[in-house]
C-alpha positions as CSV (number, residue, x, y, z in Angstrom):
1,M,-5.0,-11.7,-3.9
2,Q,-6.9,-13.5,-1.1
3,K,-10.0,-13.6,-3.4
4,I,-7.9,-15.1,-6.2
5,N,-6.6,-17.8,-3.9
6,E,-10.3,-18.6,-2.9
7,Q,-11.3,-18.7,-6.5
8,I,-8.5,-21.0,-7.6
9,I,-8.5,-23.3,-4.6
10,L,-11.5,-23.2,-2.4
11,K,-14.4,-22.9,-5.0
12,E,-13.0,-25.5,-7.2
13,L,-12.5,-27.9,-4.3
14,K,-15.9,-27.0,-2.9
15,K,-17.6,-28.0,-6.2
16,K,-15.8,-31.4,-6.2
17,K,-16.5,-31.9,-2.5
18,I,-12.8,-32.5,-1.8
19,I,-12.3,-30.1,1.1
20,R,-12.9,-31.8,4.5
21,W,-14.2,-29.3,7.1
22,N,-13.8,-31.4,10.2
23,K,-10.5,-30.0,11.5
24,S,-7.9,-27.4,10.8
25,R,-4.3,-26.7,12.0
26,W,-3.1,-23.3,12.5
27,D,0.2,-21.5,13.3
28,T,2.1,-18.3,12.9
29,T,5.5,-17.9,11.4
30,V,7.8,-15.1,10.5
31,V,9.2,-14.1,7.1
32,E,12.5,-12.2,7.1
33,E,12.5,-8.8,5.3
34,N,15.1,-7.8,2.8
35,V,16.1,-4.8,4.9
36,A,19.5,-3.6,6.1
37,Y,20.1,-3.3,9.8
38,P,18.5,0.0,10.7
39,T,21.1,2.1,12.5
40,D,20.6,5.9,12.4
41,S,23.5,6.7,10.2
42,T,22.5,4.1,7.5
43,L,19.0,5.5,7.5
44,L,20.3,9.0,7.0
45,K,22.7,7.8,4.3
46,K,20.0,6.0,2.4
47,W,18.1,9.3,2.0
48,K,20.9,10.6,-0.3
49,E,20.5,7.6,-2.6
50,L,16.7,7.8,-2.7
51,L,16.9,11.5,-3.4
52,I,19.3,11.2,-6.3
53,R,17.1,8.3,-7.7
54,G,13.9,10.4,-7.5
55,I,15.6,13.4,-9.1
56,G,17.0,11.4,-12.0
57,K,13.3,10.5,-12.8
58,I,12.2,14.1,-12.7
59,D,15.2,15.2,-14.8
60,A,14.1,12.9,-17.6
61,L,10.7,14.7,-17.6
62,L,11.7,18.2,-16.8
63,W,15.0,19.2,-18.4
64,K,14.5,22.9,-17.5
65,W,15.1,22.2,-13.7
66,K,18.1,20.0,-14.3
67,N,20.9,22.5,-13.5
68,Y,19.1,24.0,-10.5
69,I,18.4,20.6,-9.0
70,E,21.9,19.2,-9.5
71,K,23.6,22.2,-8.0
72,G,21.5,21.9,-4.8
73,I,22.1,18.3,-4.4
74,K,25.9,18.2,-5.1
75,N,26.5,20.7,-2.2
76,G,24.5,18.6,0.2
77,V,25.9,15.3,-0.9
78,R,29.6,16.4,-0.3
79,K,28.7,17.6,3.2
80,L,26.8,14.5,4.1
81,R,29.7,12.3,2.9
82,T,32.2,13.9,5.1
83,G,29.7,13.7,8.1
84,Y,29.3,9.9,7.5
85,F,33.1,9.4,7.4
86,E,33.5,11.3,10.7
87,I,30.7,9.2,12.4
88,K,32.4,5.9,11.2
89,K,35.8,7.1,12.4
90,Y,34.7,8.4,15.9
91,S,32.2,5.6,16.7
92,K,35.0,3.0,16.8
93,R,36.1,4.0,20.3
94,R,33.9,4.3,23.4
95,N,35.6,7.1,25.3
96,E,33.6,10.1,26.5
97,E,35.7,12.4,24.3
98,W,34.9,10.4,21.2
99,K,31.3,10.1,22.1
100,E,31.1,13.9,22.0
101,L,32.8,14.0,18.6
102,V,30.2,11.5,17.3
103,K,27.4,13.8,18.6
104,K,28.9,16.8,16.8
105,S,29.2,14.8,13.6
106,Y,25.6,13.8,13.8
107,E,24.6,17.4,14.5
108,K,26.4,18.4,11.3
109,V,24.7,15.7,9.2
110,L,21.2,16.6,10.7
111,K,21.7,20.2,9.9
112,V,22.6,19.4,6.3
113,L,19.6,17.2,5.9
114,E,17.2,19.7,7.4
115,D,18.5,22.4,4.9
116,T,18.2,19.8,2.0
117,V,14.6,19.0,3.0
118,K,13.6,22.6,3.1
119,K,15.1,23.2,-0.3
120,W,13.3,20.2,-1.7
121,E,10.0,21.3,-0.3
122,K,10.4,24.6,-2.1
123,T,11.4,22.9,-5.3
124,V,8.5,20.5,-5.3
125,S,6.0,23.4,-4.6
126,K,7.5,25.4,-7.5
127,I,7.2,22.4,-9.9
128,K,3.6,21.9,-8.8
129,R,2.7,25.5,-9.5
130,E,3.9,25.5,-13.1
131,K,1.7,24.2,-15.9
132,H,3.6,21.2,-17.4
133,K,2.6,19.1,-20.4
134,V,3.9,16.0,-18.6
135,K,1.9,16.8,-15.4
136,E,0.2,13.4,-15.3
137,K,3.5,11.5,-15.5
138,I,5.3,13.7,-13.0
139,N,2.6,13.6,-10.3
140,Q,3.5,10.1,-9.2
141,E,7.2,11.0,-8.9
142,I,6.4,14.1,-6.9
143,R,4.2,12.1,-4.5
144,N,7.0,9.6,-4.0
145,I,9.5,12.4,-3.1
146,E,6.9,14.0,-0.8
147,K,6.6,10.7,1.0
148,R,10.4,10.4,1.4
149,I,10.6,13.9,2.7
150,E,8.1,13.1,5.5
151,Q,10.0,9.9,6.3
152,V,13.3,11.8,6.5
153,K,11.8,14.3,8.9
154,K,10.8,11.5,11.2
155,V,14.3,9.9,10.9
156,I,15.9,13.3,11.8
157,E,13.6,13.6,14.8
158,Q,14.3,10.1,16.1
159,T,18.1,10.5,15.5
160,R,18.1,13.7,17.4
161,K,16.2,12.1,20.3
162,R,18.3,8.9,20.5
163,V,21.9,10.2,19.7
164,I,21.9,13.8,20.9
165,E,19.3,14.0,23.6
166,W,19.7,10.3,24.8
167,K,16.0,9.6,24.9
168,A,14.4,6.3,24.1
169,V,12.2,6.0,21.0
170,E,9.3,3.5,21.1
171,M,9.5,0.7,18.5
172,W,6.1,1.6,16.9
173,E,7.3,5.2,16.4
174,K,10.7,4.2,14.9
175,I,11.2,4.1,11.1
176,I,13.1,0.8,10.3
177,S,13.2,1.2,6.5
178,Y,12.2,3.6,3.7
179,F,10.9,0.7,1.7
180,S,8.7,-1.2,4.2
181,D,6.2,0.6,6.5
182,E,5.0,-2.6,8.2
183,A,8.3,-4.4,8.9
184,T,8.9,-5.2,12.6
185,I,12.0,-5.7,14.8
186,I,11.6,-9.0,16.6
187,K,14.1,-10.1,19.2
188,K,15.2,-13.7,18.5
189,W,17.1,-15.7,21.1
190,K,20.1,-16.5,18.9
191,E,23.7,-15.9,19.8
192,W,24.8,-15.1,16.2
193,K,21.8,-12.8,15.4
194,T,19.9,-11.3,18.3
195,I,17.6,-8.9,16.4
196,E,16.1,-9.5,13.0
197,I,13.6,-7.6,10.9
198,W,10.5,-9.8,10.2
199,R,6.9,-9.8,8.9
200,K,4.5,-12.1,10.9
201,L,2.4,-14.4,8.8
202,S,-0.6,-16.5,9.9
203,L,-1.5,-19.7,8.0
204,V,-4.4,-22.1,8.2
205,E,-4.4,-25.6,6.6
206,A,-7.1,-28.2,6.1
207,E,-7.1,-31.9,6.6
208,N,-6.0,-32.6,3.0
209,W,-2.9,-30.2,3.2
210,V,-4.6,-27.4,1.3
211,I,-3.9,-23.9,2.8
212,W,-7.3,-22.3,3.3
213,Y,-6.4,-18.9,4.6
214,Y,-3.4,-16.7,5.2
215,K,-2.9,-13.2,6.7
216,I,0.0,-10.9,7.1
217,L,-0.2,-9.5,10.7
218,D,0.6,-5.9,11.7
219,W,3.6,-5.7,14.2
220,N,4.1,-8.7,16.4
221,P,0.8,-9.5,18.3
222,N,0.8,-12.2,21.0
223,D,-0.9,-15.4,19.6
224,A,-3.2,-15.6,22.6
225,T,-4.6,-12.1,22.0
226,I,-5.6,-12.9,18.4
227,L,-7.3,-16.2,19.0
228,R,-10.9,-15.0,18.4
229,Q,-10.0,-12.7,15.5
230,E,-8.4,-15.4,13.5
231,I,-11.2,-17.9,14.0
232,E,-13.7,-15.2,12.8
233,W,-11.4,-14.4,9.7
234,V,-11.4,-18.0,8.6
235,E,-15.0,-18.8,9.1
236,K,-15.9,-15.6,7.3
237,A,-13.6,-16.6,4.3
238,L,-14.8,-20.2,4.2
239,W,-18.6,-19.6,4.7
240,K,-18.4,-22.7,7.0
241,K,-18.0,-23.5,10.7
242,V,-15.0,-25.7,11.4
243,K,-15.6,-28.3,14.2
244,N,-12.0,-28.8,15.5
245,H,-9.2,-26.3,15.7
246,A,-5.7,-27.6,16.6
247,R,-3.1,-25.1,17.8
248,D,0.1,-24.9,19.8
249,R,0.3,-23.9,23.5
250,W,1.1,-20.2,22.7
251,Y,-2.5,-19.7,21.6
252,Y,-3.9,-20.8,25.0
253,N,-6.3,-18.2,26.5
254,Q,-8.6,-19.8,29.1
255,T,-11.4,-17.3,29.0
256,E,-11.4,-16.9,25.2
257,K,-11.2,-20.7,24.7
258,K,-14.3,-21.3,26.9
259,A,-16.3,-18.5,25.4
260,L,-15.6,-19.6,21.8
261,E,-16.5,-23.3,22.6
262,E,-19.8,-22.2,24.2
263,E,-20.8,-19.8,21.5
264,K,-20.7,-22.3,18.6
265,N,-20.4,-26.0,18.5
266,R,-16.6,-26.1,17.9
267,K,-13.7,-27.5,19.9
268,L,-10.3,-25.8,20.4
269,H,-7.5,-28.4,21.0
270,I,-4.9,-26.2,22.6
271,P,-2.6,-27.5,25.4
272,K,-2.2,-25.4,28.5
273,R,1.1,-23.7,29.2
274,W,1.0,-23.4,33.0
275,K,0.2,-25.7,35.9
276,K,-2.8,-28.0,35.2
277,N,-5.4,-29.4,37.5
278,Q,-6.6,-33.0,37.4
279,E,-9.5,-32.3,35.0
280,E,-7.2,-30.5,32.4
281,I,-4.7,-33.4,32.6
282,E,-7.4,-35.9,31.9
283,A,-8.8,-33.7,29.0
284,E,-5.4,-33.7,27.3
285,K,-5.1,-37.5,27.6
286,K,-8.2,-38.1,25.5
287,A,-7.8,-39.7,22.1
288,L,-9.5,-36.8,20.1
289,F,-7.1,-34.2,21.8
290,K,-4.0,-36.3,21.0
291,K,-5.1,-37.0,17.5
292,N,-5.6,-33.3,16.8
293,Q,-2.3,-32.5,18.3
294,R,-0.5,-35.0,16.2
295,F,-2.2,-33.5,13.2
296,R,-0.9,-30.0,14.3
297,A,2.7,-31.2,14.8
298,G,2.9,-31.9,11.0
299,W,2.3,-28.2,10.4
300,E,5.9,-27.4,11.6
301,W,7.3,-29.6,8.8
302,K,5.0,-27.9,6.2
303,I,6.2,-24.4,7.2
304,S,9.9,-25.3,7.0
305,T,9.4,-26.9,3.6
306,M,7.6,-23.9,2.3
307,K,10.4,-21.6,3.5
308,R,13.0,-23.7,1.8
309,R,11.0,-24.3,-1.4
310,Y,9.6,-20.8,-2.0
311,W,12.3,-18.7,-0.4
312,L,10.1,-17.6,2.5
313,A,13.0,-17.9,4.9
314,K,14.2,-14.5,3.5
315,L,12.3,-12.5,0.9
316,R,14.3,-11.3,-2.2
317,V,11.9,-8.3,-2.7
318,R,11.4,-4.9,-1.1
319,G,8.2,-2.9,-0.3
320,D,4.9,-3.9,1.2
321,S,3.1,-4.7,-2.0
322,S,6.0,-6.9,-3.2
323,V,6.2,-8.8,0.1
324,K,2.4,-9.5,-0.1
325,N,2.7,-10.7,-3.8
326,S,5.6,-13.0,-3.0
327,I,3.8,-14.6,0.0
328,W,0.7,-15.0,-2.2
329,W,2.7,-16.8,-4.9
330,A,4.2,-19.2,-2.3
331,V,0.7,-20.1,-0.9
332,V,-0.9,-20.6,-4.4
333,S,2.1,-22.6,-5.7
334,E,2.0,-24.9,-2.6
335,N,-1.8,-25.4,-3.0
336,I,-1.5,-26.2,-6.8
337,R,1.4,-28.6,-6.0
338,I,-0.9,-30.5,-3.5
339,L,-3.8,-30.6,-5.9
340,V,-1.6,-32.1,-8.7
341,K,0.2,-34.5,-6.4
342,Y,-2.9,-36.1,-4.9
343,G,-4.9,-36.0,-8.1
344,Y,-7.6,-33.5,-6.9
């Protein structure tokens, strides 16, 4: 997708000598995932729906296994349903007695899930051993179910740790969603919504409002730690060294900034976050620094308009590939709009 963006935008503009390489503005933003709030009970409950959905697809291909599969699932689903109702009922109060009842309900649900997972592993292995005429069609569905089984095992393990053993689970070990492997929980300082599930996105724009480069980042890295990586990504993609980079104060890293400016003939216009000496105050008062910072400030407006115009504020899709596709469509649409508007 990045190569298609380069082909549509960069190579055509390079031929016509439209892109100006003197300066770039850069910022990271977050895109909200279409994922429900990941409590332990909702993740366990979602497994039932995914299991039934996957079985329906296998039923359509293998009618021979239909009765055997349905019988095993119906028994598990009934027990899970009663367990979920108990959790919902007992978790309303915070007494010690009710906490113990919640623990017992969770133990019942986990036991049912573990038995269901074991049955399904046996069923999948039996289906694999048989010689089917529709083997090519069914292989993909079997792989999906095997992936879900592995995910459910992790959810069972993290639920047992958190609810029953009262142990903390690290954020990078915790499964947030069955659909998105790369979604991250990011704490936002908002009274109405303290925690949200986001995907972090890095965007680079040229002087003439064309987005050169974009990258979906893993987890939630600090901007100062990825300063060097991002400059290398862009210069590798553009085949050209950019003279001036304008960024906000969260990218400031004194050692990296000096090293990057000395290595190649480029300037990083990044204001310092902490206490400044007289030399740094004078450097930030220079006309070139102020000009680049005014140029960078316009990037905030561009990001907000992209979120409103192309639904990047909250994605309407699920899954890692769908998220990447929707972000790519937003970037390419904005670039084409700029090209048409300014007659490039």
